[in-house]
C-alpha positions, -999 to +999 in steps of 0.1 A: +185-025+558+190-033+595+188-069+606+183-078+642+209-102+656+181-121+673+162-130+641+154-166+634+171-179+603+138-183+585+128-148+593+161-135+581+159-154+548+124-142+542+135-106+549+163-109+524+140-125+498+115-097+503+142-071+499+153-088+467+118-090+452+112-053+460+143-045+440+140-071+412+151-046+385+185-044+401+189-082+404+198-106+376+187-140+388+202-172+374+189-207+380+210-212+411+197-181+427+161-193+421+169-227+435+182-211+467+152-187+469+127-216+463+144-237+490+140-208+515+103-205+506+095-242+511 
């Protein structure tokens, strides 16, 4: 996944989160991961 150097931080975290959720089978989330993701989404 290419990420533009000029992205806003919020756009970057949303892009990462979207990539994660598109590949959830490959990710094992723990509570800390979910806290981080939820903080991004708020």
